[in-house]
Phi, psi and omega in degrees: 000315179298318181296319179297319179294321179295318179296323179295318179296317179299317179296319180297319179297319180296319179297317180296315180298314180298318180297317180295316179297317179299315180296320178297316178298317180298318179295318180295314179297318180297319178297316180297313179298316181300316180293320179298317179295317179298312184295337180260006179224265182302321183266009181288169184239166176302131185295320176259121180304140187300330179286346181255356187302309182301316181298315182295313184285339175290337182264358180297142183299326182276002174049056183297325181285328177292318180294330181298334181294346180278357183235154173284128181232150175232117176274125189230156168239099186268130182290129175264154175292350177276010176069036168211174183253154183245121179291121188221157171228121174263122183249121182272128178295148176283352173259124183301125185201157173254356184277145184218146172243133171258123180259133186239115183281170181264184183296134179081349181269195178204173186295330179296333178295338181278351183299322183299327177278326183305319185295330176295322178284319180301318181289342180266358178096035173240136166288157182228135172246117173250149182206159175271123175296170180305151180067024182222138178054229179262011174285157179282186181091134185252012175196173173265143178236017172059025177113345182300308176264331182299331180297328179283327171301311181300320180295327176295323177290322177300315179296323178299314181292318181294330176289327181281318181227075183298335183256003181271158174283145181229126177237157176236130180236111183244151181237129176055242178297331175296325176289325175296317177300312181297318179297319177297328181288338182302328179292318176298317184291338182297341182272321185244346177052041175291327179267132184269336178195159179232141171242115184247108183258113176061051179278166170253149181273334178216147177299320180302322179292322177296318178294320180302314180297323178294321179292315180298322180299333179280004178061038173289136178307137185306324182295340183257354187302308182297323178296315180296319178298317179298320177299316179296320180296314179296316180296319180296319179298316180294319186277318189246348174087009178220156178266158174303324183293349176284346182249099184228081175305328180296324177287325181295314186291344176300332183264358183296146180224021175231162183303140178225130173249121175264133177235130181204138175276140183287345179255023179289113179257009174261321179214105187305140183300339180293345173296316178294319180299318179299313182290322176304315181295333183276339178294127190273338180270174184258001177272064183217150175216154173230132181239104177264118185263113184298132174075008183256143182270200187294124182043037181257006181300318180295315181292330182297314178197099185299318183295311179298320181302308183285327176300320179295316181296312184289329175295320178297314181298313182298328184274335190239343184256125181295127184260070183233020185252355183254000000 
C-alpha cells in the first residue's frame, strides 16, 4: 500500500514537472513569436535610415529632389495633438490654387517617397503636403500604430491646411498603412467635413488582417498562423498598450460622409484586395468607387500606368466632389 502511494506521488510529481516545463517552453516560444511579429510591424523601422534619405533620393533615376527645385517649398515641423511634431514639406503648385492634397506614406517609407505622386497633383493645380508619419524621419512617436494614433497626427495636418486655405478643397491620398491612417481619419472627418475626399490605395480593413498577411508572407505553417498572430497581439498590448482590434478602418469608413475612391491591385500579396472590397461595401453613401487593377501588386497602380492612374483619380474627383470652394 505504501509503495503504491509512493509511486502515485512520484507519478504526480513527474506530471507537474512536465507540465511546468511545457508551460515554460510555451511561454518562451510565445514570447519569441510575439516579439518577431512586433519587430516586423508596430516596432519596425524606416527602411532607409533618415541620415541616408537625401543621398538615396538624389540618386533616383526620376530625380525627384531635382524636380522639387521647380516649386516653392516650405519645410515645416507641424505640431500634432499627440504632443510631438511632424516633419513636413508644403509644396506650392505653380498654378494658383487654394486646393491641397495631403499624401500619406506607408510603413517603413518616408515623405520623399510621395514626391513621385505629388508632381501629378501639382501639375493639375493642387498644392501638396507631404509628411513623415510617426516613427519616421524627424517626426515624433516611437512606433507605428497602423492608424490608431496616426489619425490624430493627420487631423492636425488637416487643421493646418484648413487654417491656411479655409475655402480650398482638401483631399487625402494614402498608400498601404497611409491608406489605413486615412481610412481611420474618415470617422473624425464625419463630424466636421474638413476633408472633401479620400483616395485609399491598397488599404487594410483591420489591423489584424494586415498582421495576418505579414505572418503568412513569412511562410509560417497555416496551422500556426492564428497562434502566431495571437502572440503578436499579446506582445503588442504589453509593449504598446493597444490590441489589434482597436484598429478597425472598416468600422471607421461606415461613418464616412465624403467621397472615397478605393484602389487595389488584384495580385496584392501584402494586403489582399478584398480588404478594399469589404470597406467599399460598408460605405453607406453612394459617392464611392472601387478600382481593382488586374494583375497589379501592392501599391503598384501608379507604377503600372501613371497616366491611367491619375486620369482615374481626377475623373473620380470631377464626378463626385462638389466644386464650389474656389
